[in-house]
C-alpha positions, 0 to 999 in steps of 0.5 A, spaced: 304 161 362 302 164 369 294 164 370 294 171 370 296 171 363 292 165 361 286 169 363 287 174 358 290 170 352 285 171 347 284 179 348 289 181 343 286 176 337 279 178 339 281 185 339 285 185 332 280 181 328 274 185 331 277 192 329 278 189 322 271 187 322 268 193 325 272 198 320 269 194 314 262 194 317 263 201 318 264 203 311 259 199 308 254 201 313 256 208 311 255 207 304 248 203 305 243 201 300 246 195 296 253 195 299 250 194 306 244 189 304 250 185 300 254 185 306 249 183 311 246 178 306 253 175 306 254 175 314 247 171 314 249 166 309 255 164 312 252 164 319 247 159 316 252 155 313 256 155 320 249 152 323 248 147 318 255 145 318 255 144 326 248 140 325 251 135 320 248 137 314 254 135 310 255 138 303 248 141 303 250 146 308 253 150 302 247 150 298 242 152 304 247 158 305 246 160 298 238 159 298 238 163 305 242 169 302 238 169 295 231 169 300 234 175 304 236 179 298 229 178 295 226 179 302 229 186 302 225 188 296 219 186 299 214 189 304 214 186 311 208 182 310 211 178 304 218 178 306 218 174 313 214 168 309 219 168 304 225 167 309 221 161 311 223 157 305 231 156 306 229 154 314 224 149 312 228 146 306 234 145 311 230 140 315 231 134 311 239 135 311 240 136 318 241 130 322 240 133 329 236 139 333 231 140 327 227 145 331 233 148 333 235 149 326 228 151 323 228 157 329 235 159 328 235 160 321 229 164 321 232 168 327 238 169 323 234 172 317 229 176 320 234 179 324 238 181 318 232 183 315 231 188 321 238 191 320 237 192 313 230 196 315 233 200 320 239 202 316 234 204 310 229 207 314 233 210 320 239 212 317 247 211 318 247 214 325 241 210 328 245 204 325 251 206 329 247 207 335 245 200 335 252 197 333 254 201 339 249 198 344 251 191 342 259 192 342 258 196 349 254 190 352 259 185 349 265 189 351 262 191 358 261 184 360 267 181 357 272 186 362 267 186 368 266 178 368 274 177 368 275 183 373 270 182 378 268 175 376 262 172 381 256 167 381 255 164 374 249 166 370 248 159 367 254 154 367 251 149 363 250 153 357 256 158 358 261 157 363 264 164 363 258 168 363 257 172 370 252 176 373 257 182 374 258 181 366 251 181 365 249 187 369 256 191 366 253 190 359 246 193 361 250 199 364 255 200 358 249 199 353 245 205 357 251 209 357 253 209 350 245 211 349 246 217 353 249 222 347 244 219 342 238 220 347 240 227 348 241 228 340 235 225 338 230 228 344 229 220 345 230 222 353 230 216 358 226 212 353 232 211 349 237 209 354 232 204 357 231 201 350 239 201 350 239 197 356 233 192 353 237 191 347 243 189 351 239 184 355 236 181 348 243 181 345 245 177 351 239 172 350 242 171 343 249 169 345 246 164 351 241 161 345 247 160 341 251 157 346 246 152 348 245 150 341 253 149 340 253 145 347 248 140 344 252 140 338 258 138 342 262 144 339 266 149 342 265 155 336 261 155 330 267 155 325 274 158 326 273 164 321 275 170 325 281 169 330 279 169 337 272 169 336 270 163 332 265 164 327 261 169 324 255 166 328 259 166 335 260 174 333 253 176 331 249 172 335 248 178 340 246 182 334 241 177 332 238 178 339 238 185 339 235 186 332 230 181 333 227 185 339 228 192 335 224 189 329 218 186 333 218 193 338 218 197 331 212 194 329 209 197 336 212 203 338 217 208 335 224 205 336 228 209 334 224 215 336 225 218 329 220 224 330 225 227 334 231 227 329 
């Protein structure tokens, strides 16, 4: 195999698995309601399972995942003030089972559940099209960074955490997220504010990716699992969306994001 072909050897499995997952995700997002909440809960539960398994929780990893899913479904029916404390329960319960990075486990489980809750709130309150905008921003960040990093290359951001990520890929992710936000900005009247929000969410998604990379490196694993061909585990695939959703959830308490008044 030539160096050039090896450079892109993961592209086809990444593309096929991403298309399959995106197609099903689009369907449940369009359906909304219980279907969307159950799908989001399943994703979050598997992510918690992968995390607990990665940190050597043993057989308890499955039960921690189930507990996380139950708490998230219950939280979806409660106001935010009661929902977020409820999601502390599985995070704290898991501390007695994981053998390493206990604080990292606590923080990451809370991040997974809070981000999943934020996505549920966005779908329920803002609707299908704003969920599409959010997904486009995260996907554009990932795709823009992937291709720019390989075609342009250049200095690495943080080689000890993520040896493949470059500054060129990072900047391309910001630009791509801003560009896909332009049609939604015109449609909603959100203007430059929404475009800038897209770029900010791109940065947050990249921070989520780096955080997960740091956790894996400390755990001594390459991928969270091997569930998705070419991508590793759900934690590897949705870490970016987790970072973006957390920023959107926090920002939504302070300002009108997305700008629903203009729709």
